N, C-alpha and C positions, 0 to 999 in steps of 0.2 A: 475737974480738970486741974492736971497736974498743974506744977509752976512752970517748966516748961512751954506746957500747952499753951499756956496764958503770956509767955513771954514772947510764945509767936502769933499769938490772938492780937497783943497788944502793937505787934510788930507789923502786921499786916497792916491794922488800923488805919495806924502812923500812915505806909506805905499808901492806900488808898486816897487819905485823906491831902499828903503832898503831892501825888501824884493826878489822882482824877478829880478831888475837890479844887485842886487850885490850893491850897492852903500853905501857906509860909511856917516856918519850922515854931516861929515863936506862936502863931496862932492856933496849931498842934500842941505845943507843950502847954496854953492855957485851956485847951478841952480837956487835955486827960491829964489834966492836977501833974504834970513833972516840967521836970525844968529843961529850957532848949538844949539844953548838950545832950544828955537824956532822948530829947524827940527827934534831935540828929543822928545819934547811935541805932534808933530803934529803924532809921530808915535802910540805914545802912546794912542795918544786919537783915532786913526783908530783900535788899540784894544779894548779900553774899548769900540768903539762905534759898533765892529762887522764886521767893513769891512774889518779883515782880517783870514783866518783860514790857520790851520795848519794842516796840513797830517803827519803822522810818517810813512815814508815805512819801517822801521825796526821791525817786530814785537819781542813781548818779546816772548828769546825761551821758557822761564818757564811756559808761558802763552799756549803757542802753545798746549805742550805738553797736559798740561789741556786738552786742545778743545779736543785735540784725544781722549785723555782717556777718556771723558766722549762720545764721541758721538759712542763709541764703548761697553760703560759701557750701556749706556741708547736709543742704538738706534737711535739715533739724525740725521738727515739731515743737520740741522744747528746751529752751537756751535760756538760764540766770547764770551773770557774770556780777561778781561780789567785786568790792574796789580793796585793794590789796597791795598797792602803791604804799611805800613808807609804812610797811605791815609787816612783822614777823611775824616767821612759818607755823612757830605755832596759834598765831591769832586770826592770822587768815587761814587755815586749817578751821580754826570754829567757824566764821564767819561764811564757809562752804558749807559745814556740819548746818551751819542753821538755818544758811536759804536753802537747803536740804530738804531741812525736816518742811522746810514752807510748802516746797514741792508735792511733798508727796503729801503732805494736810490736804492739797488738795484732789486729791484721789480717795485716801481713805474716809473723809467723810461724806461718801457720796453712800445714798440708804441702797441700792440693789446691792445685792450679794456681789462680789467682786476676789476676783484671785489675781494676788498680786505673790510675783516671782520675785525671790531675792536670792541675792547673789552674796557677793560677799569682797572684804574689802576695810582698813582701819576708818580710810573717810563715811565709809557708808554706817556702819556699825555711831561714830561719834554722833551721826548724820539722825540715827532712829533717838539716841538718848536724849536727842534736844525735843523731840516729834512728844505732844501733850497725849496725855491718855485721854485716844477718842473711841469707845465703847460701840464695836462693831461688829458682835458676834457672828454676823452673816458674811462674813469674808473669811478668805482660807490665805492663810503666808506662805508658800510653797517652796523650799528650797530645792536650785540649781546643782548647787555642789554636794558632795561630799565631805563630810567635815572630820573625817576617819584618817589619822596619819600612820605609820607604815609603820609603828610599836605600841598601834590598838589606843592611841590616845587622842583624843577629841581637840580639837579648834579653841581659845576662848573668846573665837572670834566669830560666836554662833548664830551672827544674825537673824538668820527668819524666826528663829525663835524668841527675841527681844522683840521684833515689831509684832509678834504674836501677839506676846505679853501687852505690848500698846496697846493693839488693839482688840484684847479676847477672842479672838477668831482663834480657826482651829490652824491645825500648826500640822505642816506634812514636810517630817525629812527622808532627803533622798541615803535609803538606808544601801550603805556601800563609802568601803572609803574612796580619797579622792583619787586614786592609780594605786589598780589593782597590782598584784604581785606579779601577774602575765596577762598574755593576751586571752590566753583558757580561763583564769581566774576571773577576768573581766568578764566575759560570756555568763559565768556562775553568776556575779552580781544582778549584771545589768537585765538576765530572763526570768530574773525572780518577781511572783507575782505583785510584791510590795513595789517593786523598784520601777516596773511597767506601767503600775497607778499613778506613781509620784511621778516619775518624769511626764509621761500623757499629760498629767495637770499643768505640772509646770509650761509644756508645748502652749496650753488653753490661756496661760496667764492676760493678763486686763491689759495690765503695767507690770511693769518688771527694772529693780533697782537694782545698780550694781557699782563695782568697783573698778579702778583699772590700777593695777601692778603694773608695777619696773619688773627687770631681769638685774640682780646683781646679787654679790655677797649680803647684804642688808636687804632684801626679800623678805614678806611673810611669809613666803613658799620656805627659805629655805628655813631661817627664822624660826620657823611653828615646828619644822621634823617633817616636810612632807618630800622633800628633794633634797637632797644632796646639793656638796657646795663642787665635786666633780659634774655634778649635772648642771647645775648653775655653769660652770666655766664653757660644757658642752652645747647652752641654750647659747650662750654671746658667742661664740665663735660658728654657730649657723646661723648669726643674723636674728639672732630673737631681742627684744627691744620691749617687748611688753607682753601682758598675760589680764585677760577676764576668762573666771570661774575654771582654770587649768585649763585655759587654752593659750598657744603660745606663740607671739604675732610677731611679723618682721615690719622694718622702717613703711613696706608699700602695703598695711594691714593686710597681707596674705597669712596664709595660718605658715609655721614652720614645721620643718618636716624633722620630726623626734623620734626617738626612741620611746620618750615616753606619751605619743599619740594612742598605738594599740593600748594602754594602759588606763589610758582618761576613763571617768565613768560620769563626769558631769554633763549636767543636760547643756546646750547650745543654744544661742544666744540668736533668734529669728522676729528685727523689730518690722513691724509692721504701720502702714500710717495709723491706724485706730488699734492699734497695740503697743505702745511704745515702752521704748528700753531707752535706760533714764542713766546715763552714769555720775556720778561723784567724784572728783578729782580734783589733783591742783599743785602747783608748787613748781620749784624751778626744775627740778627730780622729774618730772611726772609729764612735760607736756608735750617730749617726744615719742612717749606710749600713747598718750590720747591722740595725737593725731593719728598716728596707727589706726586705731581705734576705728576714728573717724572714715578715715577714708578704707579701711575694710568694710566700711558699714556694717561695723558690730553695731551700732548705735544708734539713734536717730534721736535721743535727749541726751543734755549735757546739763549739769549746774557746775563751773570754774570758777578761777580767779582772773582779775583783771590782768595779771601780768602774762596770765599761762594763752586766756586769748587773744592778745596783740601777739604772742609767738605765732600762734594755731593761724592766724591773719596774716605773719610776717615772711 
């Protein structure tokens, strides 16, 4: 064991004694033969290194009430609302990611072979980053969206691959660019045997996780090179306020007519009572897009924040 491993081992031991055994820092110092200051630093180091996972068993009453109302109003089968009042944007998004990981785990821990459809989004990626490794080689992670941009580059947010790495399951990539060069080009991609195999598997997903994007100059589709700024302006002019795996939707939840639609290769979202489609999204810039996704029936599960939930109900 090298010096760093010994330090991590001691930090983990100190954290266990503090959080699990309920010992004081003075007692830890005596047991490990170190000073109290060193014991304090070891516990802090364990937290910073991600060795400590804190679970709050008490649900915030207001969030529980919001969850109940959202389920009733929008017919959700899965809903979780995290506290966000008084929190910064980054802290709130992290809270959604942690809650999203908890929801994912409920499905991933299943012993029976499960097909997991995976969309796209930064919040979704953050949630998968929060997942503990759960070895389920019998599971399949299937991409709903092509990760290739028009210049041939791939997005850094290939979240289905991250999910497969967490579960050690099989990974099925959708072999196509998000938007083909033309309608005829799309036919070529989508008629390929491998594309048909993967897209059919995605339609059979037992559970699907995805994000909800906005449409604007700072939207990921533009920043990651999938659509130009001119296309963004045209979509806004047509009334697009949200996007899910490349499908552009308006305030009423209906798909927006766009020249990009006939070139889109991603798989559609088809929520069913026994096959939930769960979105993870929140923040002051997202609630209109979330509301559109709910109105259009694109999702039947949601992990969001308290303020967004209040706006959705207001």
